[in-house]
C-alpha positions as CSV (number, residue, x, y, z in Angstrom):
1,X,0.0,0.0,0.0
2,X,2.9,2.4,0.8
3,X,4.5,1.7,-2.5
4,X,1.2,2.5,-4.3
5,X,1.0,5.8,-2.4
6,X,4.5,6.6,-3.5
7,X,3.5,5.7,-7.1
8,X,0.4,8.0,-6.9
9,X,2.5,10.8,-5.5
10,X,5.0,10.8,-8.3
11,X,3.0,9.6,-11.4
12,X,-0.7,9.7,-10.4
13,X,-1.3,13.0,-12.2
14,X,0.8,11.9,-15.2
15,X,-1.3,8.7,-15.6
16,X,-4.6,10.5,-15.3
17,X,-3.6,12.8,-18.2
18,X,-3.4,10.0,-20.8
19,X,-5.8,7.4,-22.1
20,X,-3.2,5.7,-24.2
21,X,-2.5,2.2,-22.8
22,X,1.1,2.2,-24.1
23,X,1.9,5.6,-22.6
24,X,0.5,4.5,-19.3
25,X,2.6,1.3,-19.4
26,X,5.7,3.3,-20.2
27,X,5.2,5.8,-17.4
28,X,4.5,3.0,-14.8
29,X,7.5,0.9,-16.1
30,X,9.8,3.9,-16.0
31,X,8.8,4.7,-12.4
32,X,9.5,1.3,-11.1
33,X,12.6,0.8,-13.3
34,X,14.1,4.1,-12.0
35,X,13.1,3.3,-8.4
36,X,14.8,-0.1,-8.6
37,X,18.0,1.4,-10.0
38,X,17.9,4.1,-7.3
39,X,17.5,1.6,-4.5
40,X,20.4,-0.6,-5.6
41,X,22.6,2.5,-6.3
42,X,22.6,3.7,-2.7
43,X,24.2,0.6,-1.1
44,X,26.6,0.4,-4.0
45,X,27.7,4.0,-3.4
46,X,28.2,3.3,0.3
47,X,30.3,0.3,-0.6
48,X,32.4,2.4,-3.0
49,X,32.9,5.0,-0.3
50,X,34.0,2.4,2.3
51,X,36.4,0.7,-0.1
52,X,37.8,4.1,-1.2
53,X,37.0,3.7,-4.9
54,X,36.9,7.5,-5.4
55,X,36.6,7.5,-9.2
56,X,33.6,5.2,-9.3
57,X,32.1,7.0,-6.3
58,X,32.0,10.3,-8.2
59,X,30.3,8.9,-11.2
60,X,27.8,6.9,-9.2
61,X,27.0,10.0,-7.1
62,X,26.3,11.7,-10.5
63,X,23.9,8.8,-11.2
64,X,22.0,9.3,-8.0
65,X,21.7,13.0,-8.6
66,X,20.3,12.4,-12.1
67,X,17.9,9.7,-10.7
68,X,16.6,12.2,-8.1
69,X,16.1,14.7,-10.9
70,X,14.1,12.1,-12.8
71,X,11.7,11.7,-9.8
72,X,11.3,15.5,-10.0
73,X,10.5,15.2,-13.7
74,X,7.8,12.6,-12.8
75,X,6.3,15.1,-10.3
76,X,6.4,17.9,-12.9
77,X,4.4,15.7,-15.3
78,X,7.2,15.3,-17.9
79,X,6.5,13.0,-20.8
80,X,7.7,9.4,-20.9
81,X,10.0,10.4,-23.8
82,X,11.6,13.3,-21.8
83,X,12.2,11.0,-18.9
84,X,13.5,8.2,-21.1
85,X,15.9,10.5,-22.9
86,X,17.2,11.8,-19.6
87,X,18.0,8.3,-18.4
88,X,19.5,7.4,-21.8
89,X,21.8,10.5,-21.6
90,X,22.8,9.6,-18.1
91,X,23.5,6.0,-19.1
92,X,25.7,7.1,-22.0
93,X,27.9,9.1,-19.6
94,X,27.8,6.4,-17.0
95,X,28.8,3.6,-19.4
96,X,31.6,5.5,-21.0
97,X,33.2,6.9,-17.9
98,X,32.8,3.6,-16.0
99,X,34.6,1.7,-18.8
100,X,37.4,4.3,-18.7
101,X,37.7,3.8,-14.9
102,X,37.8,0.0,-15.6
103,X,40.6,0.5,-18.1
104,X,38.3,-0.5,-21.0
105,X,37.4,-3.9,-19.5
106,X,34.1,-4.6,-21.3
107,X,33.2,-7.7,-19.3
108,X,30.0,-9.8,-19.0
109,X,28.6,-7.3,-16.5
110,X,29.1,-4.4,-18.9
111,X,27.5,-6.5,-21.7
112,X,24.4,-7.3,-19.7
113,X,23.9,-3.6,-18.7
114,X,24.4,-2.7,-22.4
115,X,21.7,-5.2,-23.5
116,X,19.4,-3.7,-20.9
117,X,20.0,-0.2,-22.2
118,X,19.2,-1.3,-25.8
119,X,15.9,-3.0,-24.7
120,X,15.0,0.1,-22.6
121,X,15.4,2.4,-25.6
122,X,13.4,0.2,-27.9
123,X,10.5,-0.1,-25.4
124,X,10.4,3.5,-24.1
125,X,11.8,5.6,-26.9
126,X,11.0,3.6,-30.0
127,X,12.9,2.0,-32.9
128,X,15.1,4.9,-33.8
129,X,16.5,5.4,-30.4
130,X,16.8,1.7,-30.0
131,X,19.0,1.5,-33.1
132,X,21.0,4.5,-31.9
133,X,21.6,2.9,-28.6
134,X,22.7,-0.3,-30.3
135,X,25.2,1.8,-32.4
136,X,26.5,3.5,-29.3
137,X,27.1,0.2,-27.5
138,X,28.8,-1.2,-30.6
139,X,31.2,1.9,-30.8
140,X,31.8,1.6,-27.0
141,X,32.7,-2.1,-27.4
142,X,35.1,-1.3,-30.3
143,X,36.7,1.5,-28.2
144,X,37.4,-1.1,-25.5
145,X,39.4,-3.5,-27.8
146,X,43.1,-3.2,-28.3
147,X,44.1,-3.4,-32.0
148,X,47.5,-4.6,-33.2
149,X,49.2,-4.0,-29.9
150,X,47.7,-0.5,-29.6
151,X,45.9,0.0,-26.3
152,X,42.2,0.4,-26.3
153,X,40.9,3.9,-26.9
154,X,39.2,3.9,-23.5
155,X,42.2,2.5,-21.6
156,X,43.6,5.5,-19.6
157,X,45.7,3.3,-17.3
158,X,43.7,4.1,-14.2
159,X,45.5,2.9,-11.0
160,X,44.7,-0.7,-10.1
161,X,43.4,0.4,-6.7
162,X,40.7,2.4,-8.4
163,X,39.5,-0.5,-10.7
164,X,36.5,-2.3,-9.1
165,X,36.9,-6.0,-9.5
166,X,34.1,-7.8,-11.3
167,X,31.7,-9.8,-9.1
168,X,29.1,-12.2,-10.5
169,X,26.5,-11.0,-8.0
170,X,26.4,-7.6,-9.8
171,X,25.2,-9.3,-13.0
172,X,22.0,-10.3,-11.2
173,X,20.6,-6.7,-11.1
174,X,20.6,-5.9,-14.9
175,X,19.5,-9.5,-15.6
176,X,16.4,-9.0,-13.3
177,X,15.7,-5.6,-14.9
178,X,15.8,-7.3,-18.4
179,X,13.3,-9.9,-17.2
180,X,11.1,-7.1,-15.7
181,X,11.3,-5.1,-19.0
182,X,10.4,-8.1,-21.2
183,X,7.6,-9.1,-18.8
184,X,6.2,-5.6,-18.8
185,X,6.4,-5.4,-22.6
186,X,4.4,-8.6,-23.0
187,X,1.9,-7.6,-20.3
188,X,1.4,-4.3,-22.0
189,X,0.9,-5.9,-25.4
190,X,-1.7,-8.3,-24.0
191,X,-3.6,-5.4,-22.3
192,X,-3.5,-3.4,-25.5
193,X,-4.8,-6.4,-27.5
194,X,-7.6,-6.8,-25.0
195,X,-8.5,-3.1,-25.1
196,X,-8.4,-3.1,-28.9
197,X,-10.8,-6.0,-29.1
198,X,-13.1,-4.2,-26.6
199,X,-12.9,-1.0,-28.6
200,X,-13.6,-3.0,-31.8
201,X,-16.8,-4.5,-30.3
202,X,-17.9,-1.0,-29.1
203,X,-17.2,0.5,-32.5
204,X,-19.1,-2.3,-34.3
205,X,-22.1,-1.8,-31.9
206,X,-22.0,2.0,-32.4
207,X,-21.7,1.5,-36.2
208,X,-24.7,-0.8,-36.1
209,X,-26.7,1.7,-34.1
210,X,-25.7,4.5,-36.5
211,X,-26.5,2.3,-39.6
212,X,-29.9,1.4,-38.1
213,X,-30.6,5.1,-37.5
214,X,-29.6,6.0,-41.0
215,X,-31.7,3.2,-42.5
216,X,-34.7,4.4,-40.5
217,X,-33.9,7.9,-41.8
218,X,-33.9,6.5,-45.3
219,X,-37.4,5.0,-44.7
220,X,-38.6,8.5,-43.7
221,X,-37.0,10.0,-46.7
222,X,-38.5,7.4,-49.0
223,X,-41.9,7.9,-47.4
224,X,-41.9,11.7,-48.2
225,X,-40.7,11.1,-51.8
226,X,-43.3,10.9,-54.6
227,X,-45.0,7.6,-55.2
228,X,-43.6,6.2,-58.5
229,X,-47.0,5.1,-59.8
230,X,-48.5,8.5,-59.4
231,X,-45.6,10.2,-61.1
232,X,-45.5,7.6,-63.9
233,X,-49.3,7.9,-64.4
234,X,-49.0,11.6,-65.2
235,X,-45.8,11.1,-67.1
236,X,-45.8,7.7,-68.8
237,X,-42.6,8.4,-70.6
238,X,-40.2,9.4,-67.9
239,X,-37.4,8.2,-65.7
240,X,-35.7,9.1,-62.4
241,X,-32.1,8.2,-61.8
242,X,-31.6,8.5,-58.1
243,X,-28.1,7.6,-56.7
244,X,-27.4,8.7,-53.1
245,X,-23.7,9.0,-52.3
246,X,-24.5,7.5,-48.9
247,X,-27.6,5.6,-47.7
248,X,-29.6,8.8,-47.5
249,X,-29.4,11.7,-49.9
250,X,-29.1,15.5,-50.1
251,X,-30.9,15.4,-53.5
252,X,-34.6,15.0,-53.8
253,X,-37.5,15.4,-56.2
254,X,-41.0,16.4,-55.4
255,X,-44.3,16.0,-57.3
256,X,-47.8,17.4,-57.0
257,X,-50.6,16.9,-59.4
258,X,-52.8,20.0,-59.4
259,X,-55.6,18.4,-61.5
260,X,-55.9,16.0,-64.5
261,X,-54.0,18.3,-66.8
262,X,-51.5,20.2,-64.6
263,X,-48.7,19.2,-62.2
264,X,-45.6,20.7,-60.6
265,X,-42.3,18.9,-60.2
266,X,-39.3,20.0,-58.1
267,X,-35.7,18.7,-58.2
268,X,-33.6,19.9,-55.3
269,X,-29.9,19.8,-54.5
270,X,-29.4,20.5,-50.8
271,X,-26.2,21.6,-49.2
272,X,-24.1,18.6,-48.3
273,X,-25.0,14.9,-48.5
274,X,-25.7,12.1,-46.2
275,X,-27.5,12.9,-42.9
276,X,-27.1,16.7,-43.1
277,X,-28.3,16.9,-46.7
278,X,-31.2,14.5,-45.9
279,X,-32.4,16.9,-43.1
280,X,-32.5,19.7,-45.7
281,X,-34.5,17.5,-48.1
282,X,-37.1,17.0,-45.4
283,X,-37.3,20.7,-44.7
284,X,-37.6,21.4,-48.5
285,X,-40.3,18.8,-49.1
286,X,-42.4,20.0,-46.1
287,X,-42.2,23.6,-47.1
288,X,-43.2,22.8,-50.7
289,X,-46.2,20.9,-49.3
290,X,-47.1,23.9,-47.2
291,X,-46.7,26.5,-50.0
292,X,-48.0,24.6,-53.0
293,X,-50.5,22.0,-51.7
294,X,-51.9,23.7,-48.6
295,X,-51.7,27.3,-49.7
296,X,-52.4,26.5,-53.4
297,X,-49.7,28.8,-54.6
298,X,-48.9,27.8,-58.2
299,X,-46.8,30.8,-59.2
300,X,-43.4,29.3,-59.5
301,X,-41.3,32.5,-58.9
302,X,-43.5,33.3,-55.9
303,X,-43.1,29.7,-54.6
304,X,-39.3,30.0,-54.8
305,X,-39.5,33.4,-53.0
306,X,-41.7,31.9,-50.3
307,X,-39.4,28.9,-50.0
308,X,-36.3,31.1,-49.7
309,X,-37.9,33.1,-46.9
310,X,-39.2,30.1,-45.0
311,X,-35.9,28.2,-45.2
312,X,-34.1,31.2,-43.8
313,X,-36.8,31.5,-41.1
314,X,-36.7,27.8,-40.2
315,X,-32.9,27.8,-39.9
316,X,-33.0,31.2,-38.1
317,X,-30.9,32.8,-40.9
318,X,-33.1,35.9,-40.7
319,X,-32.3,36.6,-37.0
320,X,-28.5,36.6,-36.6
321,X,-25.4,35.7,-38.7
322,X,-23.6,34.3,-35.7
323,X,-23.5,30.5,-35.0
324,X,-26.4,29.7,-37.4
325,X,-26.9,27.1,-40.1
326,X,-25.9,28.7,-43.4
327,X,-27.2,25.8,-45.5
328,X,-29.8,25.9,-48.2
329,X,-30.5,24.3,-51.5
330,X,-30.5,24.8,-55.3
331,X,-33.9,23.9,-56.7
332,X,-35.8,23.9,-59.9
333,X,-39.6,24.0,-60.3
334,X,-41.3,22.7,-63.4
335,X,-45.0,23.2,-64.1
336,X,-46.5,21.2,-66.9
337,X,-49.9,21.9,-68.5
338,X,-50.8,19.0,-70.8
339,X,-54.0,20.7,-72.1
340,X,-52.3,23.9,-73.2
341,X,-49.0,22.2,-74.0
342,X,-47.1,24.7,-72.0
343,X,-44.3,24.3,-69.5
344,X,-43.1,26.9,-67.0
345,X,-39.8,26.7,-65.2
346,X,-38.4,28.8,-62.4
347,X,-35.0,27.9,-61.1
348,X,-32.9,28.7,-58.1
349,X,-29.3,28.2,-59.4
350,X,-30.1,24.9,-61.3
351,X,-29.9,24.6,-65.1
352,X,-32.1,22.4,-67.2
353,X,-31.9,20.9,-70.7
354,X,-34.7,21.1,-73.1
355,X,-35.1,19.2,-76.4
356,X,-37.5,21.0,-78.8
357,X,-37.9,19.9,-82.4
358,X,-34.8,17.7,-81.9
359,X,-32.8,20.7,-81.0
360,X,-31.0,20.9,-77.6
361,X,-30.9,24.0,-75.5
362,X,-29.7,24.6,-72.0
363,X,-31.3,27.2,-69.7
364,X,-29.2,28.2,-66.6
365,X,-31.9,29.6,-64.4
366,X,-31.6,32.4,-61.8
367,X,-28.2,32.7,-60.0
368,X,-29.7,32.6,-56.5
369,X,-29.8,29.7,-54.1
370,X,-32.5,29.1,-51.5
371,X,-31.5,30.0,-48.0
372,X,-28.7,32.2,-46.6
373,X,-28.9,35.9,-46.2
374,X,-30.3,38.9,-48.2
375,X,-33.6,37.1,-49.0
376,X,-35.3,40.4,-50.0
377,X,-32.8,41.0,-52.8
378,X,-33.5,37.8,-54.6
379,X,-35.8,37.7,-57.6
380,X,-36.6,34.5,-59.5
381,X,-37.4,34.5,-63.2
382,X,-40.0,32.5,-65.1
383,X,-39.2,30.6,-68.3
384,X,-42.3,29.7,-70.4
385,X,-42.5,27.8,-73.6
386,X,-44.8,25.7,-75.7
387,X,-44.1,22.0,-76.1
388,X,-44.8,19.5,-78.9
389,X,-45.0,15.8,-79.0
390,X,-41.6,14.1,-78.4
391,X,-40.1,17.2,-76.9
392,X,-38.1,16.3,-73.8
393,X,-36.8,18.0,-70.6
394,X,-34.0,16.9,-68.3
395,X,-33.7,18.2,-64.7
396,X,-30.6,17.2,-62.7
397,X,-28.5,18.0,-59.6
398,X,-24.8,18.8,-59.9
399,X,-23.8,15.3,-58.8
400,X,-23.8,13.8,-62.3
401,X,-21.7,16.5,-63.9
402,X,-19.3,16.8,-60.9
403,X,-18.4,13.1,-60.8
404,X,-14.7,12.6,-61.1
405,X,-13.4,9.9,-63.4
406,X,-12.4,9.1,-67.0
407,X,-8.8,8.6,-68.2
408,X,-7.6,11.9,-66.7
409,X,-9.7,11.7,-63.5
410,X,-11.6,14.9,-64.3
411,X,-15.2,16.1,-63.8
412,X,-17.8,14.7,-66.2
413,X,-19.0,18.3,-66.9
414,X,-22.2,19.7,-68.3
415,X,-20.9,19.6,-71.9
416,X,-20.6,15.8,-71.6
417,X,-24.1,15.6,-70.2
418,X,-25.4,17.6,-73.1
419,X,-23.7,15.3,-75.6
420,X,-25.1,12.2,-73.8
421,X,-28.6,13.6,-74.0
422,X,-28.2,14.8,-77.6
423,X,-27.2,11.3,-78.7
424,X,-29.9,9.4,-76.7
425,X,-33.0,11.6,-76.3
426,X,-34.9,9.9,-79.1
427,X,-34.6,6.5,-77.4
428,X,-37.2,5.0,-75.0
429,X,-37.0,6.4,-71.5
430,X,-36.3,3.1,-69.8
431,X,-33.4,2.6,-72.1
432,X,-32.1,6.1,-71.4
433,X,-32.2,5.4,-67.7
434,X,-29.8,2.4,-68.3
435,X,-27.6,4.5,-70.5
436,X,-27.3,7.2,-67.8
437,X,-26.5,4.6,-65.2
438,X,-23.9,2.8,-67.3
439,X,-22.2,6.0,-68.5
440,X,-21.6,7.4,-65.0
441,X,-20.5,4.0,-63.7
442,X,-18.0,3.6,-66.6
443,X,-16.8,7.2,-66.1
444,X,-16.4,6.8,-62.3
445,X,-14.2,3.8,-62.6
446,X,-12.6,3.1,-59.2
447,X,-13.4,6.5,-57.8
448,X,-15.9,7.0,-55.0
449,X,-19.1,8.7,-55.9
450,X,-18.4,12.5,-55.6
451,X,-21.9,13.6,-54.6
452,X,-25.6,12.6,-54.6
453,X,-27.0,12.2,-58.1
454,X,-30.5,12.8,-59.4
455,X,-31.4,13.0,-63.1
456,X,-35.1,13.3,-64.1
457,X,-36.1,12.9,-67.7
458,X,-39.6,13.5,-69.2
459,X,-40.8,13.1,-72.8
460,X,-44.0,14.9,-73.7
C-alpha cells in the first residue's frame, strides 16, 4: 500500500492525463525501473565509499543526482520520452566513464547492462532510439578493444586500486531488470490487444446503431418522396435516376398533381450529402407541401420566393449571422400543363436541358440559391415555352456533372451531359435510364461517388 501511495504521489497526475495504454505502461514501467536502480545504487555508493573507490564513487553520485532529478520530472508531469531521454543520456555518460575507470574492461557485467539499455530504448523511446543505442554500444565495445598491440581507446591506465573487481552478483541486477522489462512489454501488449478487441466491439455496436438510425432515416426520406405510380401515371414516358452518395441523400425530387392536366415537379440539390443533406430535403419537401399544396400557390417564382424566406426563417438565418446554419438548396420547379402544351420553369441556381424539335438548348436559371442571407434582394425569373409531342426536358442536380473519373480523372462536366442527352434523347426512356447509369459508372471507374446524383427525364 505504501508503494502504491509513492507511485500515486509521483506519477498519479501523469497517468490521469493520458488514455493511451502504451503511454500509461511506459510511465509505470519507467517509475519502477528508475526506483529499482535508485534503490540498488545507494548501497553500491556506500560500498564504493567504504572501499575508497573515489573515481567510481564520483560517477555513481552523479547517477544518484540524475535519478533524483528524474523523480522531480515525474512530479512535474514530464512525458515518458523526456524521462527516457534523460535516463539514456545519463547511461551514456555512466557507461563511457565507468569503462574508462575500468581500463576498457568490457566484461560480462558491462555486456548485460548494455543489453538492458538497448531494450530500454526500444520499449520506451522507439525503434530509432533503440537503433541509436545499439550503435552507441557497438562503438563503445570497439573502443574497449586493443588493436594490433595498440591499447584500447578507453584505456587510460587508471591505477589498479581504483579499478573495481568484477563480481558475478552484480550481473543479477541488470538481468532482473531485463526480465522485468520483457515481462512488462508482453503484459502491455496483452492489455493493448484486449483493449483493442473491446474497442472494436464497441465500434461495431456503435456502427450498427448508426446504420440502423440511417436506415430508418432512409425510410422516412422514402416515405416523403413521390410515389412512382402517381408520377408515372401523369408522365408515362419518364425516368428518375436517383443515386445517393450515402444511404440517405441530399438530393430530392417532389411532385404534386394539381388536376388532371397540370402538375408541378421540383428537383432539389441541398447543401451537403448524407444525414445533413437529408435533413434539408425533409425541410424542403415539407415547405413545398405547405406553400403549394396547402396554400395552393402555383406561381413558380413566388413559390421560390416563399421557399427562400421560410428556409431562412426555419434555420434562423433571418435573425443573426452568428452561429447559425448557413445551409440551403439549389432547386428547380417545373409546371406542366398538358391541355395547353405549355411548361413553366423557375429555377434557383439549377440549369435544365430542353429538347425542342430535336434541338437541344440549356437554360441556366436564376443565379440565386434558396436559404442564406439577403432574401429580399432575390428575384426568381419564369421561363415559359410551348411543347410539342416528343419534346423532352431533363432536370438534374450537380452530382452527375461533378463526378470525377475518366482517363484523366476529371469532372464529367455539363458539356458531356449535353452530348449524352443529344445522342440518346430519341430512345425509349427506360433505355435512357440504363444508359445514364452505365455511362456514369464507366466514367467513375474506381473513384468514390463524388456527390448525390439525381437526373429526371420527361418526354412529352
